BAFI-3210 file (N, C-alpha, C; in Angstrom, 3 decimals, decimal comma, padded with zeros to 6 digits):
// residues 152
n [1|2|3|4|5|6|7|8|9|10|11|12|13|14|15|16|17|18|19|20|21|22|23|24|25|26|27|28|29|30|31|32|33|34|35|36|37|38|39|40|41|42|43|44|45|46|47|48|49|50|51|52|53|54|55|56|57|58|59|60|61|62|63|64|65|66|67|68|69|70|71|72|73|74|75|76|77|78|79|80|81|82|83|84|85|86|87|88|89|90|91|92|93|94|95|96|97|98|99|100|101|102|103|104|105|106|107|108|109|110|111|112|113|114|115|116|117|118|119|120|121|122|123|124|125|126|127|128|129|130|131|132|133|134|135|136|137|138|139|140|141|142|143|144|145|146|147|148|149|150|151|152]
n.u [-112,388|-111,360|-109,087|-106,184|-106,351|-103,887|-101,890|-100,815|-098,428|-098,120|-096,534|-098,259|-100,009|-101,215|-103,667|-104,630|-105,770|-108,507|-109,649|-107,685|-108,071|-110,496|-109,952|-108,120|-109,380|-111,049|-109,115|-108,393|-110,796|-110,915|-108,998|-110,364|-111,121|-113,495|-115,384|-114,395|-113,923|-113,023|-111,054|-109,212|-108,437|-107,718|-105,314|-103,563|-103,329|-101,543|-099,358|-098,346|-098,223|-096,130|-094,324|-093,726|-094,071|-094,161|-096,576|-097,638|-099,684|-102,015|-103,441|-105,934|-106,575|-108,816|-109,625|-108,657|-107,074|-105,525|-103,012|-099,678|-098,036|-095,160|-092,940|-090,026|-086,853|-084,219|-081,069|-079,091|-076,952|-076,201|-075,731|-077,577|-080,449|-083,535|-086,484|-090,113|-092,528|-095,538|-098,333|-100,560|-103,000|-105,778|-108,235|-111,200|-112,842|-111,120|-109,180|-107,149|-106,242|-103,229|-102,546|-101,980|-099,384|-097,788|-097,775|-096,003|-093,739|-093,118|-092,828|-090,543|-088,857|-088,829|-087,771|-084,947|-083,973|-084,114|-081,806|-081,537|-080,747|-082,530|-086,029|-088,928|-091,603|-094,238|-096,619|-099,286|-099,204|-100,986|-102,076|-102,178|-102,219|-101,139|-098,740|-097,872|-098,051|-096,063|-093,740|-093,666|-092,884|-090,484|-089,644|-088,366|-089,206|-087,818|-085,559|-086,008|-087,995|-090,857|-091,629|-093,863|-094,845|-098,093|-099,391|-101,938]
n.v [-150,688|-147,566|-146,318|-144,153|-141,447|-140,537|-137,694|-136,777|-135,228|-133,829|-132,640|-130,152|-130,385|-130,264|-131,717|-131,303|-128,904|-127,886|-128,714|-127,436|-124,873|-123,903|-124,253|-122,238|-119,962|-120,080|-119,406|-116,538|-115,430|-115,405|-113,639|-111,094|-110,700|-110,832|-113,405|-115,610|-117,729|-118,205|-116,475|-117,224|-119,682|-119,444|-117,553|-119,340|-121,270|-120,217|-119,856|-122,384|-123,207|-121,700|-122,284|-120,362|-120,698|-122,753|-125,205|-127,175|-129,709|-130,912|-133,976|-135,452|-138,361|-139,402|-136,615|-133,285|-131,407|-129,048|-126,494|-125,245|-122,658|-121,398|-119,244|-118,512|-116,459|-114,630|-114,059|-111,702|-110,966|-113,373|-114,797|-116,823|-119,203|-118,486|-119,191|-117,872|-118,660|-118,072|-118,321|-120,029|-122,626|-124,302|-126,369|-125,502|-127,663|-129,434|-128,794|-128,798|-131,383|-131,677|-130,957|-128,195|-128,305|-130,327|-129,506|-127,287|-128,495|-129,855|-128,046|-126,916|-129,178|-129,412|-126,646|-126,864|-129,217|-128,308|-126,871|-124,292|-121,381|-120,484|-120,167|-118,329|-116,591|-114,834|-112,993|-111,564|-109,640|-109,976|-112,657|-115,056|-117,934|-119,045|-117,843|-119,231|-122,067|-121,870|-121,399|-123,778|-125,448|-125,046|-122,604|-119,345|-116,110|-113,489|-110,399|-108,402|-105,907|-105,805|-103,631|-102,122|-100,990|-100,243|-100,443|-100,858]
n.w [058,916|057,574|055,074|054,863|052,549|050,330|049,381|046,065|043,976|041,158|037,710|036,233|032,992|029,643|029,881|032,545|032,301|032,427|035,056|036,904|035,715|036,883|039,742|039,640|039,142|041,492|043,296|042,345|043,306|045,777|046,204|045,647|042,959|040,352|039,215|036,591|034,516|031,683|031,233|033,518|032,653|030,188|030,872|032,377|030,429|028,405|030,111|030,593|028,035|026,633|028,560|030,966|033,519|036,183|036,937|039,785|040,502|043,142|043,911|045,762|046,567|043,695|043,285|042,338|044,381|044,793|044,094|042,969|041,783|040,283|039,180|037,342|038,227|038,356|040,106|040,332|042,217|043,030|040,974|039,677|039,357|040,614|042,259|042,211|044,494|043,643|043,735|045,521|046,320|048,031|047,429|049,185|049,978|050,577|052,335|055,425|055,187|054,629|052,133|051,318|052,682|051,256|048,704|049,097|049,830|047,713|045,903|046,773|046,779|044,016|042,920|044,081|043,086|040,504|040,356|041,521|043,411|045,434|046,716|046,896|048,493|049,128|051,555|053,057|056,017|057,961|057,449|059,128|059,321|056,995|057,625|059,550|058,430|056,709|058,342|059,659|057,861|057,253|056,381|056,437|057,736|056,106|056,748|054,989|053,090|051,065|048,318|046,174|043,065|041,700|038,158|037,665]
ca.u [-111,622|-111,003|-107,761|-105,925|-105,835|-102,723|-101,741|-100,019|-098,128|-097,228|-096,287|-099,553|-099,960|-102,695|-105,018|-104,717|-106,191|-109,837|-109,807|-106,809|-108,648|-111,772|-109,187|-107,487|-110,477|-111,708|-108,091|-108,574|-111,951|-110,314|-108,297|-111,387|-111,205|-114,750|-115,250|-114,207|-113,228|-112,197|-109,906|-108,474|-108,373|-106,460|-103,942|-103,036|-102,953|-100,516|-098,249|-098,228|-097,944|-095,130|-093,200|-093,421|-094,503|-094,687|-097,707|-097,734|-100,938|-102,143|-104,541|-106,461|-107,416|-108,982|-109,892|-107,722|-107,103|-105,108|-101,999|-099,001|-097,462|-093,929|-092,181|-088,682|-086,452|-082,680|-080,360|-077,913|-075,752|-075,884|-075,662|-078,115|-081,885|-084,250|-088,363|-090,975|-093,876|-096,646|-099,550|-100,756|-104,311|-106,252|-110,147|-111,996|-113,112|-109,894|-108,120|-106,758|-105,567|-101,918|-102,148|-100,788|-097,877|-097,338|-097,293|-094,950|-092,516|-093,007|-092,392|-089,010|-087,812|-088,627|-086,416|-083,928|-083,274|-083,624|-080,825|-081,887|-080,207|-083,725|-087,186|-089,446|-092,983|-094,864|-097,797|-099,626|-098,726|-102,720|-102,180|-101,581|-102,509|-100,298|-097,544|-097,837|-097,452|-094,604|-092,646|-093,736|-092,516|-088,990|-089,561|-088,266|-089,421|-086,726|-085,887|-086,124|-089,245|-091,190|-092,174|-094,456|-095,459|-098,900|-099,912|-103,494]
ca.v [-149,493|-146,351|-146,157|-142,684|-141,288|-139,830|-136,702|-136,732|-134,264|-133,950|-131,238|-130,106|-130,657|-129,849|-132,796|-131,018|-127,534|-127,722|-128,617|-126,229|-123,223|-123,944|-123,678|-120,613|-118,867|-119,555|-118,697|-115,262|-115,041|-115,518|-112,244|-110,481|-110,683|-111,409|-114,815|-115,412|-118,843|-118,325|-115,613|-118,332|-121,085|-118,824|-117,229|-120,626|-122,142|-119,573|-120,035|-123,686|-123,373|-121,016|-122,360|-119,097|-120,850|-124,197|-125,430|-128,274|-129,882|-131,893|-134,539|-136,187|-139,249|-139,048|-134,983|-132,410|-130,637|-127,679|-126,383|-124,332|-121,538|-120,874|-118,350|-118,241|-115,622|-114,776|-113,550|-111,057|-111,265|-115,037|-115,408|-118,019|-119,113|-118,348|-119,455|-117,317|-119,320|-116,867|-118,708|-121,535|-122,616|-125,547|-126,162|-125,239|-128,788|-130,335|-128,069|-129,199|-132,685|-131,768|-130,538|-127,115|-128,446|-131,280|-128,726|-126,400|-129,490|-130,480|-126,851|-126,838|-129,759|-128,849|-125,550|-127,665|-130,350|-127,379|-126,276|-122,731|-120,814|-120,579|-119,903|-117,054|-116,258|-113,203|-113,123|-110,291|-109,813|-110,490|-114,209|-115,730|-119,385|-119,096|-117,562|-120,579|-123,212|-121,576|-121,451|-124,965|-126,329|-124,481|-121,450|-118,367|-114,908|-112,487|-109,126|-107,582|-105,603|-105,454|-102,562|-102,444|-099,627|-100,836|-099,760|-101,018]
ca.w [059,039|056,429|054,523|054,744|051,275|050,376|048,406|045,330|043,155|039,731|037,131|035,573|031,825|029,174|030,483|033,536|032,154|033,035|036,735|037,240|035,518|037,970|040,883|039,580|039,167|042,722|043,852|041,894|043,790|047,011|046,319|045,402|041,399|039,778|038,650|035,038|034,279|030,539|031,690|034,241|031,684|029,204|031,884|032,739|028,982|028,197|031,025|030,265|026,658|026,809|029,863|031,520|034,755|036,602|038,055|040,351|041,049|043,981|043,795|047,142|045,740|042,099|043,013|042,204|045,555|044,866|042,948|043,437|040,666|040,232|037,926|037,222|038,466|038,437|041,106|039,482|042,851|043,272|039,690|039,871|038,879|041,729|041,771|043,030|044,567|043,572|043,721|046,245|046,467|048,115|047,042|050,561|050,458|050,633|053,525|056,775|055,046|054,512|051,001|051,201|053,144|050,256|047,641|049,340|049,856|046,180|045,215|047,395|045,987|042,253|043,026|044,475|041,795|039,311|040,674|041,941|044,678|046,499|046,291|047,988|048,448|049,684|051,648|053,952|057,478|058,672|056,998|060,542|058,965|055,910|058,107|060,510|057,661|055,955|059,282|060,013|056,596|057,365|055,710|057,319|057,359|055,676|057,408|053,649|052,896|049,588|048,165|044,797|042,230|040,727|037,186|037,215]
c.u [-111,379|-109,604|-107,404|-105,402|-104,544|-102,642|-100,689|-099,917|-097,560|-097,060|-097,590|-099,107|-101,019|-103,770|-105,305|-105,684|-107,670|-110,060|-108,992|-107,496|-109,530|-111,105|-108,819|-108,312|-110,903|-110,548|-108,282|-109,862|-111,708|-109,774|-109,122|-111,621|-112,701|-114,470|-115,031|-113,333|-112,793|-111,194|-108,783|-107,860|-107,140|-105,169|-103,132|-102,446|-101,438|-099,163|-097,753|-097,709|-096,415|-093,810|-092,830|-093,679|-094,560|-095,682|-097,682|-099,203|-101,259|-103,580|-104,538|-106,969|-107,705|-109,156|-108,797|-107,871|-106,440|-103,660|-100,967|-098,302|-096,243|-093,490|-090,637|-088,121|-085,128|-082,116|-079,100|-076,380|-075,265|-075,420|-076,230|-079,980|-082,432|-085,685|-089,020|-092,398|-094,745|-098,015|-099,910|-102,364|-105,058|-107,678|-110,472|-112,153|-112,005|-108,595|-108,130|-106,533|-103,975|-101,368|-101,359|-099,322|-097,083|-096,909|-096,168|-093,299|-092,188|-092,108|-090,667|-087,981|-087,664|-087,586|-084,957|-083,328|-083,332|-082,270|-080,647|-081,137|-081,186|-085,044|-087,984|-090,796|-093,296|-095,985|-098,131|-099,548|-099,885|-102,664|-101,685|-101,265|-101,579|-098,992|-096,890|-097,127|-096,074|-093,470|-092,575|-092,923|-090,873|-088,727|-089,406|-088,608|-088,240|-086,826|-085,755|-087,683|-089,445|-091,650|-092,744|-094,898|-096,605|-099,265|-101,367|-104,102]
c.v [-148,793|-146,428|-144,582|-142,483|-140,249|-138,618|-136,657|-135,800|-134,344|-132,483|-131,194|-129,991|-130,084|-130,757|-132,017|-129,459|-127,066|-127,376|-127,570|-124,910|-122,868|-123,514|-122,732|-119,717|-118,902|-119,110|-117,112|-114,746|-114,678|-114,147|-111,371|-109,927|-111,403|-112,733|-114,507|-116,575|-118,793|-117,432|-116,651|-119,424|-120,380|-118,271|-118,531|-121,634|-121,534|-119,516|-120,861|-123,664|-122,937|-121,127|-121,307|-119,507|-122,539|-124,664|-126,929|-128,717|-130,953|-132,627|-135,326|-137,295|-138,959|-137,489|-134,334|-131,447|-129,314|-127,673|-125,045|-123,573|-120,970|-120,391|-118,287|-116,716|-115,563|-113,828|-112,963|-111,383|-112,790|-115,633|-116,731|-117,784|-118,892|-118,558|-118,640|-118,417|-118,306|-117,233|-120,107|-121,524|-124,109|-125,329|-126,464|-126,595|-129,976|-129,679|-129,057|-131,131|-132,403|-131,353|-129,474|-127,735|-129,571|-130,294|-127,658|-127,129|-129,751|-129,010|-126,569|-127,689|-129,960|-127,830|-126,251|-128,376|-129,402|-126,747|-124,766|-122,517|-120,538|-120,542|-119,007|-117,275|-114,901|-113,534|-111,902|-110,714|-110,491|-112,128|-115,211|-117,300|-119,796|-118,978|-118,664|-121,776|-123,224|-121,991|-122,915|-126,100|-125,786|-123,048|-120,207|-116,710|-113,699|-110,987|-107,980|-106,902|-105,233|-104,277|-102,923|-100,852|-100,509|-099,856|-099,962|-100,826]
c.w [058,023|056,333|054,602|053,283|051,326|049,159|047,416|044,401|042,006|038,949|036,467|033,819|031,130|029,357|031,784|033,796|033,010|034,686|037,217|036,999|036,756|039,265|041,027|039,494|040,633|043,862|043,686|042,836|045,239|047,400|045,850|043,983|041,301|038,845|037,238|034,718|032,886|030,624|032,157|033,332|030,694|029,719|031,923|031,437|028,359|028,943|030,667|029,002|026,242|027,680|030,679|033,040|034,987|037,520|038,118|040,788|041,866|043,565|045,313|046,630|044,142|042,303|043,075|043,461|045,794|043,690|043,436|041,747|040,954|039,096|038,318|037,291|038,499|039,544|040,501|041,068|043,393|042,023|039,665|039,553|040,562|041,098|042,919|043,287|044,540|043,609|044,562|046,580|047,019|048,171|048,855|051,140|051,001|051,667|054,524|056,451|054,589|053,030|050,777|051,400|051,725|049,143|047,891|049,457|048,374|045,569|045,517|046,445|044,475|042,208|042,860|043,442|040,368|039,364|041,165|043,327|045,941|045,808|047,467|047,699|049,058|050,199|052,915|055,518|058,303|058,321|058,077|059,789|058,155|056,620|058,856|059,901|057,146|057,129|059,759|059,017|056,478|056,575|056,514|056,610|057,056|056,503|056,084|053,794|051,289|049,445|046,583|044,135|041,276|039,489|036,636|038,311]
res [x|x|x|x|x|x|x|x|x|x|x|x|x|x|x|x|x|x|x|x|x|x|x|x|x|x|x|x|x|x|x|x|x|x|x|x|x|x|x|x|x|x|x|x|x|x|x|x|x|x|x|x|x|x|x|x|x|x|x|x|x|x|x|x|x|x|x|x|x|x|x|x|x|x|x|x|x|x|x|x|x|x|x|x|x|x|x|x|x|x|x|x|x|x|x|x|x|x|x|x|x|x|x|x|x|x|x|x|x|x|x|x|x|x|x|x|x|x|x|x|x|x|x|x|x|x|x|x|x|x|x|x|x|x|x|x|x|x|x|x|x|x|x|x|x|x|x|x|x|x|x|x]
***
């Protein structure tokens, strides 16, 4: 009888950069960007090097299965730090194994232990699978509406 492989989550460090860059490049391609592994690696390297984000990496057995990237933000009204879950990606071959849920839970635990007032994310209305996952993990859809102004 086979054994169930557990998903483990850890904070990414320099040794994770190459594996993460490949996933980050795939994530960007998922959102319509051209493949550019050097650019993906450089982006992650700079975020990690300068402490501009926190990246949590999921492993399913020995394989790097996915990641979540969090950016710090501050709430003036709550006079507290908050975190934005900006990027969440699971390798296509690793989906349907609980990896995304494990990453969501780890991100929430990280933010809570950091003393943050909350954590937020944004997704499109037509991303039914992601929205169902977020609701199942205890996240709620806010009544607020996001607006954006793009310069690129």
